[in-house]
C-alpha positions as CSV (number, residue, x, y, z in Angstrom):
1,M,72.0,-18.2,-50.0
2,N,73.6,-21.5,-50.4
3,K,75.1,-21.7,-54.0
4,K,74.3,-25.3,-54.5
5,L,70.9,-24.8,-52.9
6,M,70.0,-22.1,-55.2
7,A,71.4,-23.7,-58.5
8,L,69.5,-26.9,-57.2
9,A,66.0,-25.2,-56.3
10,V,66.3,-23.8,-60.0
11,A,67.1,-27.3,-61.9
12,G,64.2,-28.8,-59.6
13,A,61.7,-25.7,-60.5
14,V,61.7,-26.9,-64.1
15,T,61.5,-30.7,-63.7
16,A,58.2,-30.5,-61.5
17,P,55.6,-33.7,-61.9
18,G,54.0,-33.5,-65.0
19,L,56.2,-30.2,-66.3
20,A,58.5,-30.7,-69.6
21,L,62.0,-30.2,-68.2
22,A,62.7,-27.6,-70.6
23,Q,59.1,-26.0,-70.2
24,V,58.9,-22.8,-67.7
25,P,62.2,-21.8,-66.3
26,T,61.3,-19.8,-63.0
27,T,62.1,-16.3,-64.2
28,L,59.0,-17.3,-66.9
29,T,60.8,-15.6,-69.7
30,A,62.3,-18.0,-71.8
31,Q,60.3,-19.4,-74.8
32,P,59.0,-23.5,-74.0
33,G,60.5,-26.2,-75.7
34,V,63.2,-23.9,-77.2
35,A,66.8,-24.7,-76.2
36,S,69.2,-22.0,-75.7
37,N,71.7,-22.8,-78.3
38,A,71.5,-24.8,-81.8
39,G,72.3,-27.8,-82.1
40,I,71.0,-31.1,-80.1
41,T,70.6,-31.2,-76.3
42,L,70.0,-34.2,-73.8
43,Y,67.9,-33.5,-71.2
44,G,65.8,-35.8,-68.1
45,R,65.0,-36.5,-64.7
46,V,65.1,-39.7,-62.6
47,D,63.3,-39.2,-59.2
48,E,62.9,-42.4,-57.1
49,T,60.9,-42.6,-53.5
50,I,60.7,-45.7,-51.3
51,M,57.4,-45.6,-49.9
52,Y,55.5,-46.5,-46.7
53,D,51.7,-46.2,-47.5
54,Q,48.9,-46.5,-44.9
55,F,45.2,-46.8,-46.2
56,K,42.1,-46.3,-43.8
57,N,38.5,-46.3,-44.9
58,A,36.0,-46.1,-42.3
59,T,33.2,-47.2,-44.5
60,N,35.1,-50.4,-46.3
61,T,36.1,-52.5,-43.5
62,A,37.5,-54.6,-46.9
63,I,40.6,-52.3,-46.5
64,S,40.7,-50.5,-43.4
65,N,43.9,-50.5,-42.1
66,L,45.6,-51.7,-45.4
67,T,49.5,-51.1,-45.4
68,K,51.8,-51.4,-48.4
69,G,55.3,-50.2,-49.5
70,D,56.1,-48.9,-53.0
71,V,58.8,-47.4,-55.1
72,Y,57.4,-44.5,-57.0
73,S,58.7,-42.7,-60.1
74,P,56.6,-39.4,-60.3
75,G,57.1,-37.2,-63.4
76,N,60.3,-39.2,-64.3
77,A,61.5,-38.5,-68.3
78,M,64.4,-37.6,-70.9
79,G,64.0,-35.8,-74.2
80,V,65.7,-34.0,-76.8
81,K,65.4,-30.7,-78.2
82,G,66.9,-29.0,-80.7
83,R,66.7,-25.5,-82.5
84,E,67.7,-24.2,-85.7
85,D,68.2,-20.7,-86.7
86,L,66.2,-19.6,-90.1
87,G,67.6,-16.3,-90.0
88,G,65.3,-12.8,-90.1
89,G,64.5,-13.6,-86.0
90,T,63.2,-17.0,-87.0
91,A,63.8,-20.5,-85.8
92,A,62.3,-23.6,-86.2
93,W,62.6,-26.0,-82.9
94,F,61.7,-29.5,-81.6
95,Q,61.2,-31.4,-78.4
96,L,60.6,-35.1,-77.7
97,E,60.2,-36.4,-74.4
98,I,59.1,-39.7,-72.9
99,G,58.5,-40.9,-69.5
100,V,60.8,-43.5,-67.6
101,W,60.3,-45.7,-65.0
102,P,63.3,-47.1,-63.3
103,S,61.7,-48.7,-61.0
104,E,59.4,-51.1,-62.8
105,R,58.2,-52.4,-66.6
106,L,55.0,-51.0,-67.8
107,D,52.5,-52.3,-70.1
108,T,52.1,-49.8,-72.6
109,S,48.2,-50.2,-72.3
110,T,48.4,-49.0,-68.8
111,V,50.4,-45.6,-69.4
112,T,50.5,-43.2,-71.8
113,G,53.7,-41.5,-71.8
114,N,55.9,-44.2,-72.2
115,N,56.6,-43.8,-75.7
116,W,58.3,-40.9,-77.6
117,G,56.4,-37.9,-78.1
118,G,54.5,-39.2,-74.7
119,R,55.4,-36.6,-72.7
120,N,55.6,-32.2,-73.4
121,S,56.5,-33.0,-77.3
122,G,55.9,-30.7,-80.5
123,I,57.8,-29.2,-83.3
124,G,57.5,-25.4,-83.4
125,L,58.6,-21.7,-85.3
126,S,59.7,-18.9,-83.4
127,S,59.8,-15.5,-84.3
128,G,59.8,-11.8,-82.8
129,A,55.9,-12.4,-82.9
130,G,55.9,-15.5,-80.5
131,D,56.1,-19.2,-81.4
132,I,53.6,-21.7,-83.1
133,M,53.9,-25.2,-81.8
134,I,52.0,-28.0,-83.2
135,G,52.2,-31.4,-80.3
136,N,51.4,-32.9,-77.5
137,W,51.6,-30.9,-74.8
138,D,50.6,-29.1,-71.0
139,T,47.4,-27.4,-71.8
140,P,48.1,-23.3,-71.0
141,Y,45.6,-23.9,-68.0
142,K,47.9,-26.5,-66.6
143,Q,50.8,-24.5,-66.9
144,T,49.8,-22.6,-64.8
145,Y,50.0,-24.4,-61.5
146,F,53.6,-23.9,-62.0
147,V,53.4,-20.5,-61.2
148,W,52.3,-21.1,-57.5
149,N,54.1,-24.4,-57.3
150,S,57.6,-24.5,-55.0
151,I,57.8,-28.1,-54.3
152,T,59.5,-30.3,-56.9
153,S,60.3,-33.3,-54.5
154,G,58.9,-37.0,-55.2
155,G,55.0,-36.8,-56.1
156,F,54.2,-34.4,-53.1
157,S,53.4,-31.6,-54.9
158,A,49.7,-30.6,-55.0
159,G,49.3,-29.8,-59.0
160,G,47.1,-32.8,-60.8
161,T,45.7,-34.2,-57.5
162,I,43.5,-31.5,-55.4
163,M,44.4,-28.9,-57.5
164,G,43.4,-29.9,-61.4
165,M,41.2,-33.0,-60.1
166,A,43.6,-35.4,-62.0
167,D,46.3,-35.4,-64.0
168,S,45.8,-36.9,-67.5
169,T,47.5,-37.3,-71.0
170,G,45.9,-37.9,-74.2
171,A,43.4,-37.2,-77.2
172,L,40.1,-35.5,-76.8
173,N,38.0,-38.6,-76.2
174,N,34.4,-38.9,-78.2
175,V,31.3,-40.9,-75.9
176,A,30.9,-42.9,-79.3
177,C,34.0,-44.7,-78.8
178,A,33.3,-46.4,-75.6
179,T,29.6,-46.3,-75.7
180,A,26.8,-48.5,-76.8
181,V,24.9,-46.8,-79.7
182,S,22.4,-47.2,-82.3
183,N,22.9,-47.4,-86.2
184,A,20.5,-46.4,-89.0
185,N,19.6,-50.2,-89.3
186,G,18.3,-49.9,-85.3
187,S,21.4,-52.8,-84.2
188,V,23.3,-51.8,-81.6
189,T,27.2,-51.2,-82.1
190,T,29.9,-50.7,-78.9
191,G,33.3,-49.2,-79.3
192,A,34.7,-47.4,-81.5
193,N,33.5,-48.3,-84.8
194,G,37.3,-48.7,-86.2
195,V,37.6,-44.6,-85.8
196,C,38.7,-44.7,-81.9
197,V,41.3,-46.9,-81.6
198,T,45.0,-45.3,-82.6
199,E,45.3,-43.0,-79.5
200,A,44.7,-43.6,-75.9
201,T,42.1,-40.8,-75.3
202,I,42.1,-38.0,-72.2
203,S,40.1,-38.0,-69.2
204,N,36.9,-35.8,-69.3
205,T,36.6,-34.9,-66.0
206,A,40.4,-33.6,-65.2
207,W,41.9,-30.2,-65.8
208,S,45.9,-31.2,-65.1
209,R,45.7,-32.3,-68.8
210,R,48.9,-32.7,-71.5
211,V,46.4,-33.2,-74.8
212,N,47.5,-34.7,-78.4
213,N,46.9,-33.3,-81.1
214,S,47.1,-30.0,-79.6
215,V,48.2,-26.3,-81.7
216,Q,49.5,-23.3,-79.2
217,Y,50.3,-19.9,-79.6
218,W,53.0,-18.4,-77.1
219,S,53.7,-14.8,-77.3
220,P,56.9,-13.4,-76.9
221,V,57.6,-12.2,-73.4
222,M,57.1,-8.5,-72.6
223,A,58.3,-6.8,-69.5
224,G,57.9,-10.1,-68.2
225,F,54.4,-10.7,-69.6
226,Q,53.4,-13.3,-71.5
227,F,50.3,-15.1,-72.8
228,K,49.5,-18.5,-74.2
229,L,46.1,-19.9,-76.3
230,M,45.3,-23.5,-77.6
231,T,43.3,-25.6,-78.6
232,A,43.2,-29.2,-80.0
233,M,41.8,-31.8,-83.0
234,A,39.3,-33.8,-82.2
235,P,40.4,-37.0,-84.0
236,Y,37.7,-39.3,-83.0
237,Q,34.3,-39.1,-84.9
238,P,31.6,-41.5,-85.4
239,P,30.4,-42.5,-89.2
240,A,27.4,-40.8,-90.1
241,N,24.9,-43.9,-89.1
242,V,25.6,-43.4,-85.5
243,A,22.9,-41.6,-83.5
244,L,23.1,-39.8,-80.2
245,P,20.4,-38.3,-78.3
246,G,20.4,-34.7,-78.6
247,G,22.9,-34.7,-81.7
248,L,26.4,-36.1,-82.1
249,P,28.7,-34.2,-79.9
250,K,32.1,-33.0,-80.9
251,A,34.6,-32.6,-78.5
252,K,36.4,-29.0,-78.0
253,E,38.7,-27.8,-75.5
254,Y,40.4,-24.1,-75.5
255,S,42.7,-23.1,-73.3
256,A,44.5,-19.9,-72.0
257,N,47.0,-18.5,-70.1
258,A,48.8,-15.1,-68.7
259,T,51.6,-14.6,-66.9
260,W,54.2,-12.2,-65.5
261,A,57.2,-12.7,-63.3
262,R,59.4,-9.5,-62.6
263,G,61.9,-10.2,-59.6
264,P,60.8,-12.0,-56.9
265,L,57.2,-11.6,-57.7
266,S,55.3,-14.3,-60.2
267,L,51.4,-14.0,-61.1
268,G,49.6,-16.1,-63.5
269,I,45.9,-16.4,-64.6
270,G,44.1,-19.6,-66.4
271,Y,41.1,-20.6,-68.1
272,D,40.2,-23.9,-69.8
273,F,36.8,-24.7,-71.2
274,H,35.3,-28.3,-72.6
275,Q,32.3,-29.3,-74.5
276,G,31.6,-32.8,-75.8
277,L,33.5,-34.6,-73.0
278,R,30.6,-35.6,-71.0
279,P,27.1,-35.5,-73.1
280,N,24.0,-37.4,-71.9
281,T,23.8,-40.6,-74.2
282,A,20.8,-42.0,-72.1
283,S,18.3,-39.3,-73.1
284,A,17.1,-36.8,-76.0
285,T,16.1,-34.3,-73.4
286,G,17.6,-32.2,-71.0
287,D,20.9,-30.6,-71.5
288,V,23.0,-33.6,-73.2
289,N,25.8,-31.6,-74.3
290,P,26.8,-29.5,-71.3
291,K,29.9,-26.9,-70.9
292,D,32.4,-27.4,-68.6
293,T,35.0,-24.6,-67.5
294,A,38.0,-23.8,-65.2
295,V,39.8,-20.7,-64.1
296,Q,42.5,-20.4,-61.8
297,I,44.7,-18.0,-60.5
298,A,48.2,-18.2,-59.4
299,G,51.2,-16.1,-57.6
300,K,54.6,-16.9,-56.1
301,W,56.8,-14.5,-54.0
302,N,60.5,-15.5,-53.5
303,F,61.9,-13.5,-50.0
304,G,65.4,-14.7,-50.3
305,P,66.2,-17.6,-47.9
306,G,62.8,-19.1,-49.3
307,E,59.6,-18.7,-51.3
308,I,55.5,-19.1,-50.9
309,G,53.0,-19.7,-53.4
310,V,49.5,-19.8,-53.6
311,G,46.9,-21.0,-56.0
312,Y,42.7,-20.9,-56.4
313,E,40.8,-22.6,-59.3
314,Q,37.0,-22.8,-59.9
315,I,35.8,-26.0,-61.6
316,S,32.1,-25.9,-63.0
317,Y,30.7,-28.7,-64.5
318,G,27.6,-28.2,-66.1
319,N,24.6,-30.0,-65.9
320,N,23.8,-33.7,-68.2
321,A,20.8,-34.7,-66.8
322,A,17.4,-35.5,-68.8
323,S,14.3,-33.3,-68.2
324,G,13.1,-33.6,-65.1
325,A,15.6,-35.2,-63.6
326,T,18.3,-34.1,-60.5
327,D,20.5,-31.7,-61.7
328,S,23.7,-33.4,-62.1
329,G,26.1,-29.9,-62.3
330,M,28.6,-29.3,-59.7
331,K,31.0,-26.3,-58.5
332,V,34.4,-27.4,-57.2
333,P,36.4,-24.8,-55.5
334,A,39.9,-25.4,-54.5
335,Y,43.2,-23.6,-52.9
336,V,46.9,-24.3,-52.2
337,V,49.6,-22.6,-50.1
338,N,53.2,-24.1,-50.2
339,G,56.3,-22.8,-49.7
340,R,59.9,-23.8,-49.0
341,F,62.7,-22.4,-46.9
342,N,66.6,-23.1,-46.7
343,V,67.5,-24.9,-43.3
344,G,71.0,-26.1,-43.3
345,P,72.6,-27.8,-46.1
346,G,69.0,-28.0,-47.5
347,A,65.3,-26.6,-47.9
348,I,62.3,-27.7,-45.1
349,W,58.9,-27.4,-47.7
350,A,55.5,-28.0,-47.0
351,S,52.0,-27.6,-48.5
352,Y,48.2,-27.8,-48.0
353,S,45.6,-27.8,-50.3
354,A,41.8,-28.7,-50.0
355,A,38.7,-28.7,-52.0
356,D,34.6,-28.7,-51.9
357,A,32.2,-29.9,-54.3
358,K,28.9,-27.6,-54.1
359,S,25.7,-26.2,-56.1
360,C,25.1,-30.3,-56.5
361,T,23.1,-32.8,-54.7
362,L,24.1,-36.6,-53.5
363,T,21.7,-38.9,-53.9
364,G,21.8,-42.6,-54.7
365,A,22.6,-46.0,-52.9
366,G,25.3,-48.8,-53.1
367,A,28.9,-48.7,-53.9
368,T,28.8,-45.3,-55.5
369,A,26.6,-42.5,-55.7
370,T,24.2,-42.4,-58.9
371,T,24.1,-38.4,-58.8
372,G,27.0,-36.2,-57.0
373,Q,29.9,-37.3,-58.1
374,I,32.2,-36.1,-61.2
375,G,35.6,-37.6,-60.7
376,S,37.4,-38.0,-57.6
377,A,34.8,-35.0,-56.4
378,V,31.7,-36.1,-54.5
379,C,29.0,-33.2,-53.4
380,G,29.5,-32.5,-50.2
381,V,32.4,-33.8,-49.5
382,K,35.9,-31.5,-48.2
383,P,39.0,-33.5,-49.3
384,K,42.5,-32.1,-47.8
385,E,46.0,-32.6,-48.6
386,Y,48.8,-31.9,-46.4
387,S,52.8,-32.5,-47.4
388,I,55.7,-31.7,-45.4
389,G,59.5,-32.8,-46.3
390,Y,62.8,-31.8,-46.2
391,D,65.3,-31.6,-49.2
392,Y,69.1,-32.6,-48.5
393,I,71.4,-31.2,-51.1
394,L,74.1,-33.5,-52.9
395,S,75.3,-31.4,-55.4
396,K,73.5,-28.7,-57.9
397,R,71.9,-31.8,-59.7
398,T,71.1,-34.2,-57.4
399,K,69.3,-34.2,-53.8
400,M,68.0,-36.6,-51.0
401,Y,64.4,-35.7,-49.3
402,I,62.1,-37.0,-46.6
403,A,58.4,-36.6,-47.4
404,Y,55.1,-36.8,-45.2
405,N,52.2,-37.2,-46.6
406,K,48.1,-37.2,-46.1
407,F,45.3,-37.3,-48.1
408,D,42.0,-37.1,-46.1
409,N,38.8,-37.5,-48.1
410,G,36.2,-36.7,-46.0
411,Q,32.3,-38.3,-45.6
412,A,29.1,-36.8,-46.7
413,T,25.5,-38.6,-46.5
414,S,23.3,-39.1,-49.8
415,T,19.9,-37.5,-49.3
416,N,18.2,-40.5,-49.8
417,S,19.8,-43.2,-47.9
418,A,21.8,-43.6,-45.0
419,V,25.4,-44.3,-47.0
420,S,28.1,-42.4,-46.6
421,Y,30.4,-41.4,-49.5
422,G,33.9,-39.8,-49.4
423,S,35.9,-38.1,-51.8
424,S,38.7,-40.1,-54.1
425,Y,41.4,-37.9,-54.4
426,Y,45.1,-39.5,-54.8
427,Y,48.2,-39.8,-57.0
428,I,49.2,-43.2,-57.1
429,A,47.8,-46.6,-57.5
430,G,45.8,-48.0,-54.3
431,P,42.8,-50.0,-53.2
432,A,40.6,-50.7,-56.7
433,T,36.9,-49.8,-56.1
434,N,36.5,-53.2,-56.8
435,N,39.1,-55.7,-55.8
436,F,40.9,-53.9,-53.0
437,N,44.2,-55.5,-54.6
438,G,46.3,-52.6,-55.0
439,N,46.4,-53.1,-59.1
440,A,44.7,-50.4,-60.6
441,G,44.7,-46.2,-60.0
442,A,41.1,-46.3,-58.7
443,L,40.9,-45.1,-54.9
444,A,37.8,-46.4,-52.8
445,N,35.6,-43.3,-52.2
446,G,36.2,-42.0,-48.7
447,T,39.7,-44.0,-48.2
448,D,41.9,-41.8,-46.2
449,V,46.3,-42.1,-47.2
450,T,48.8,-41.5,-45.1
451,T,52.8,-41.6,-46.7
452,Y,55.9,-41.7,-45.6
453,G,58.8,-41.1,-47.8
454,V,62.6,-41.5,-48.4
455,G,63.8,-40.5,-52.3
456,I,66.7,-39.3,-54.4
457,Q,66.5,-37.2,-57.5
458,H,68.5,-36.2,-60.4
459,V,68.0,-34.3,-63.0
460,F,70.4,-33.8,-66.2
């Protein structure tokens, strides 16, 4: 195998979009976040893609055949990490990571990763019994995506888009932070009541998550096997005089995974549980505080001149409808197949992912469905994503690449109207649902997006 290609593949594998640069080596044998030697290490990744995007929507003429250019900075980061041996086989370590955006200035109100600690950051203790980490870090469930992922060029990896529903960073949310609620005096209070303003909150439907205020345990690696456990504190709780139907839900999240890697084969399984993130605040009857779960399995095989990865997940959103109303639950199975193969001075890579939205009912009329849409998923719609590209190796730290990517967001028809709906999977700001001017991250339902890109990536 080309030695330069192998070196860059290893460097790229630990810099996948959304992954801490020091987190999961390709061998899955090093403790995440722990520097290999005592002292301070500076690291980072800069990846810029010149993109030409074509948007098409069969049911919304306002954005039909829209095209635009962009420079996209996916998963860029800079960080410092350090380790101090404490004796007796124990050590203290830290990692502080910040998102970097060479192509644009971002307001703090629009991004949660542009401050120190905004990306994978924490402090931990390491011993023969494993690691305890406190901070802001990818959930073990999200880390399982990087078992199957073989693509590290630009934003074209399927992790966090169709697989995972969305990528999100922030504190566990509480419904009272953004909902009109009544207090003991019968008056209406909106917003946070002064308790939900210090941290950005995370998406309540995403599963590719980096969670503030989290506590994680990482076991030692034993014969290639490792497991991780995580929970998070819920800092946003309303005062006692705030009343919500069915009681006051408290946001909860528990996440776990297990990985195994020996030689050319890597395997993983992940589980995540949410509750209190999507309560029904309009009715005191029915299941007002549903449980949402996700299960994922992943595998990767390196066969010398290339590798192939596969992943499957089953997301289950609970019913939060009032008694007698249409069940609002949904199951979203999704899968991905991707890989790369060495060709000439570089490697060709490709990915295909798809999802479905089942065990649900699509009802309503208008711009969006009233029941049958959760996050980017719409009941009865089967979105797909295709990617293909080529990496050209310039050195063990630098490469150029070209890429083609397409999101097919499909269509479905509501049971009580003639309106068609599509899903809204995407990874970058596009035509927004309301004003179609491309200045917001929302993608109008049913919009298909074709992207051509050329980029350069450097890791240090």
